[in-house]
Legacy VTK file of the C-alpha trace (Angstrom):
# vtk DataFile Version 3.0
C-alpha trace
ASCII
DATASET POLYDATA
POINTS 274 float
16.639 -13.310 2.467
14.249 -11.706 4.840
15.461 -8.236 5.085
17.996 -5.673 2.943
19.072 -2.651 4.968
19.829 0.339 3.387
23.045 0.256 3.466
22.757 -3.227 1.945
23.314 -5.750 4.824
21.073 -8.563 4.421
19.444 -10.570 6.745
18.428 -14.475 6.916
14.701 -14.822 8.145
16.153 -16.738 11.094
18.720 -14.159 11.979
15.355 -11.246 11.968
13.176 -13.674 14.240
16.572 -14.239 16.573
16.718 -10.559 16.911
13.130 -9.902 17.576
13.757 -12.753 19.904
16.188 -11.212 21.538
14.367 -8.190 21.872
11.116 -9.677 23.171
13.365 -11.121 26.239
15.209 -7.810 26.815
11.669 -5.692 26.664
10.636 -8.455 29.588
13.526 -7.990 31.862
12.297 -4.363 32.416
9.418 -5.302 33.312
7.228 -4.746 30.561
4.156 -7.300 30.152
1.134 -8.027 27.571
-0.684 -4.696 26.850
2.082 -2.556 27.681
3.864 0.282 24.859
6.967 0.878 23.392
7.702 3.533 21.194
10.197 4.468 18.570
12.253 6.954 16.652
13.995 5.128 13.965
15.563 5.137 10.629
14.068 2.385 8.270
15.304 -1.323 8.135
16.229 -3.712 10.415
15.586 -1.904 13.342
12.192 -0.567 13.325
11.178 -3.946 11.958
12.539 -6.125 15.037
10.699 -3.585 16.986
7.262 -4.433 15.542
7.876 -7.962 15.305
8.950 -7.941 18.905
5.900 -6.225 20.281
3.697 -8.703 17.593
4.866 -11.656 19.326
5.143 -10.291 23.022
1.729 -8.668 23.490
2.722 -5.150 23.151
1.819 -1.931 21.009
4.356 -0.265 19.469
4.297 3.031 18.385
6.168 4.253 15.653
7.146 8.307 15.677
7.468 10.881 13.347
11.179 11.611 13.044
10.331 14.873 11.578
8.695 15.969 14.648
9.898 18.435 17.584
11.063 17.360 20.973
7.957 18.761 22.248
5.497 16.854 19.977
7.070 13.660 20.746
6.950 14.043 23.990
3.560 14.385 24.129
2.839 11.519 22.108
5.470 9.763 24.660
3.360 10.765 27.393
-0.210 9.975 25.141
0.730 6.337 24.613
2.364 5.692 28.115
5.369 4.465 26.955
7.419 2.211 28.929
10.294 1.683 26.935
11.588 4.686 24.443
14.096 2.944 21.624
16.085 5.511 19.007
19.366 6.143 17.044
22.024 8.389 17.444
20.901 10.297 14.359
18.061 11.622 15.987
19.875 12.045 19.535
19.341 15.832 20.357
15.518 15.626 19.461
14.658 12.602 21.386
16.624 13.068 24.053
14.930 16.458 25.000
11.227 14.558 24.192
12.243 11.925 26.730
13.347 14.462 29.556
10.230 16.120 28.725
8.031 13.011 28.864
9.901 11.780 31.924
10.223 8.386 30.383
12.868 6.984 33.064
16.574 6.141 32.801
16.089 2.543 32.384
13.110 2.793 29.947
15.731 5.017 27.061
17.320 2.759 24.932
19.274 4.013 21.931
21.342 3.006 19.387
24.817 5.358 19.768
22.530 8.145 21.808
24.438 9.462 24.712
22.081 8.848 28.064
20.296 6.267 26.590
20.808 2.309 27.670
23.243 0.540 24.677
20.726 -1.356 22.680
23.571 -3.811 21.566
24.111 -4.195 25.182
21.088 -4.813 26.528
19.652 -6.899 23.847
22.524 -9.099 22.787
22.951 -10.227 25.953
19.530 -12.072 25.711
18.514 -15.464 24.338
17.683 -16.421 20.750
15.161 -18.785 21.442
11.563 -17.828 21.186
10.292 -16.111 24.566
7.376 -18.114 26.326
4.001 -17.225 26.900
3.783 -15.475 23.160
0.985 -12.995 22.575
-0.484 -10.926 19.648
0.382 -7.127 19.761
0.125 -4.689 17.420
1.142 -1.204 15.679
-0.010 1.827 17.169
0.258 4.699 14.741
-0.916 8.545 15.805
-2.991 10.810 13.686
-1.175 13.641 12.151
-3.277 16.121 14.515
-4.163 18.589 11.840
-7.312 18.956 14.184
-5.701 19.019 17.657
-3.667 16.895 19.200
-2.535 13.510 17.627
-4.844 11.075 18.601
-3.892 6.972 18.889
-5.384 4.364 17.363
-5.740 1.929 19.475
-7.168 -1.518 18.851
-7.657 -4.265 21.483
-5.187 -6.795 21.291
-6.832 -10.277 19.469
-6.769 -13.368 21.651
-5.043 -15.505 18.959
-1.272 -16.927 18.669
1.017 -14.646 16.990
1.545 -16.709 13.918
-2.140 -17.160 13.616
-2.799 -13.344 13.420
0.172 -12.062 11.708
-0.998 -14.915 8.615
-4.600 -13.581 8.650
-3.021 -9.874 8.777
-1.921 -10.767 5.033
-5.105 -11.349 3.821
-4.672 -7.775 3.008
-2.490 -8.533 0.356
-5.449 -10.716 -1.263
-6.948 -7.352 -2.073
-4.620 -6.776 -4.692
-3.453 -10.200 -5.632
-0.142 -10.291 -4.333
0.424 -13.892 -3.592
1.957 -15.370 -0.602
4.838 -16.407 -2.644
8.794 -17.058 -1.430
9.911 -15.418 -4.437
8.042 -11.980 -4.010
10.469 -8.818 -3.065
8.944 -6.015 -1.554
10.491 -2.112 -2.082
9.950 0.115 0.575
10.006 3.318 -0.226
9.023 5.669 2.702
9.715 6.450 6.641
8.233 3.548 8.627
6.385 5.854 10.677
3.941 5.974 8.384
1.020 3.617 8.923
1.070 1.879 5.310
4.623 1.846 5.448
4.601 -0.288 8.803
1.786 -2.386 7.305
3.254 -3.424 4.178
6.546 -4.212 5.359
5.290 -6.332 8.327
2.715 -8.124 5.870
5.272 -8.694 3.441
7.814 -10.432 6.271
4.556 -12.356 7.142
4.685 -13.752 3.569
7.600 -15.225 3.252
8.527 -11.556 0.986
11.843 -10.385 1.115
11.613 -6.695 2.408
14.193 -3.913 0.551
14.169 -0.960 2.806
15.323 2.673 1.114
16.657 5.378 4.073
15.518 8.284 1.855
13.515 8.154 -1.549
15.559 8.768 -4.552
14.315 8.140 -7.927
17.082 6.394 -9.715
17.868 3.976 -6.419
14.616 3.039 -6.413
15.101 1.541 -10.103
18.473 0.356 -9.142
17.205 -1.712 -6.179
14.549 -3.037 -7.876
16.490 -4.550 -10.680
19.461 -5.457 -8.148
16.835 -7.373 -6.349
14.159 -8.140 -8.740
11.375 -6.445 -6.185
7.858 -7.526 -7.357
6.042 -4.906 -5.491
5.845 -1.501 -3.840
3.768 1.299 -2.218
4.449 4.948 -3.096
2.589 8.162 -2.978
1.663 9.363 -5.957
4.410 11.946 -6.082
7.145 9.493 -5.829
5.405 8.267 -9.444
5.945 11.561 -10.633
9.536 11.673 -9.570
10.290 8.532 -11.503
8.402 9.433 -14.529
10.785 13.227 -14.468
14.360 10.928 -14.357
15.573 11.306 -18.152
14.406 8.369 -20.845
17.883 6.853 -21.030
18.353 7.112 -17.435
15.002 4.961 -16.672
16.071 2.533 -19.919
18.915 1.122 -18.526
17.156 -0.418 -15.493
15.325 -4.145 -16.196
12.318 -3.130 -13.819
10.486 -6.485 -15.646
10.223 -7.960 -12.462
7.587 -5.637 -11.016
3.969 -6.821 -10.883
2.003 -4.472 -8.614
2.801 -0.675 -7.366
0.581 0.521 -5.072
-0.189 3.783 -4.197
-2.213 5.986 -1.529
-2.200 9.164 0.376
-3.486 11.536 -2.229
-5.112 11.678 -5.412
-3.047 9.844 -8.287
-3.410 11.571 -11.983
-4.003 9.565 -14.931
LINES 1 275
274 0 1 2 3 4 5 6 7 8 9 10 11 12 13 14 15 16 17 18 19 20 21 22 23 24 25 26 27 28 29 30 31 32 33 34 35 36 37 38 39 40 41 42 43 44 45 46 47 48 49 50 51 52 53 54 55 56 57 58 59 60 61 62 63 64 65 66 67 68 69 70 71 72 73 74 75 76 77 78 79 80 81 82 83 84 85 86 87 88 89 90 91 92 93 94 95 96 97 98 99 100 101 102 103 104 105 106 107 108 109 110 111 112 113 114 115 116 117 118 119 120 121 122 123 124 125 126 127 128 129 130 131 132 133 134 135 136 137 138 139 140 141 142 143 144 145 146 147 148 149 150 151 152 153 154 155 156 157 158 159 160 161 162 163 164 165 166 167 168 169 170 171 172 173 174 175 176 177 178 179 180 181 182 183 184 185 186 187 188 189 190 191 192 193 194 195 196 197 198 199 200 201 202 203 204 205 206 207 208 209 210 211 212 213 214 215 216 217 218 219 220 221 222 223 224 225 226 227 228 229 230 231 232 233 234 235 236 237 238 239 240 241 242 243 244 245 246 247 248 249 250 251 252 253 254 255 256 257 258 259 260 261 262 263 264 265 266 267 268 269 270 271 272 273
């Protein structure tokens, strides 16, 4: 088991790889080549992870965009990143359509899950082969800063001249800093939106470490406890507010879930009170 969507749909590793391969073939059919950029406004789960995995083996930059931004803010990132393909979801249809129009994204470069005026993702990608693409190259996520001192800035690093599988395995060394092992029995609980840097990094590294990724659509402290018990989660990444929200649950609610599988709880983004 590689990934559990927020709606409970489960994907084996082979299925996730097949979806990633199909997307690479589809993107290349649209003319994208090594060093090009794709951007996305997507809810958590299999969709953004498929885009990440495709970019990482097609030599592309992947820009995950905050779905809480206004159309002009999204349009700025689309233009600044020189995105050639923009992928989104019906949940954000009005916002992303306005952003794509303002950014001048070509009609063939708009791909969506149920977004009117966007090319249908399943029709475009589903017809592609599931085989590994030729000429694989390492790609990377390119995150944008918050823009609190001006316009957001893309953190664009040179793509390493390594095979994608080698690069992915090397990147998982980050887990070694926290003692997280590469065991198949480990399960990562993803609790926050995919457009955050740490969220994409830890979820992606979990997949490359042969861990299962369990994704939440939005934060709910009791649901997090239920998922930990249901899937025997072993590690997660949160912000201190999420810890606080769990501690605010009544004791009887907290006590009814078995969270003994948890071994690592990482926090960042703000100081964490004792």
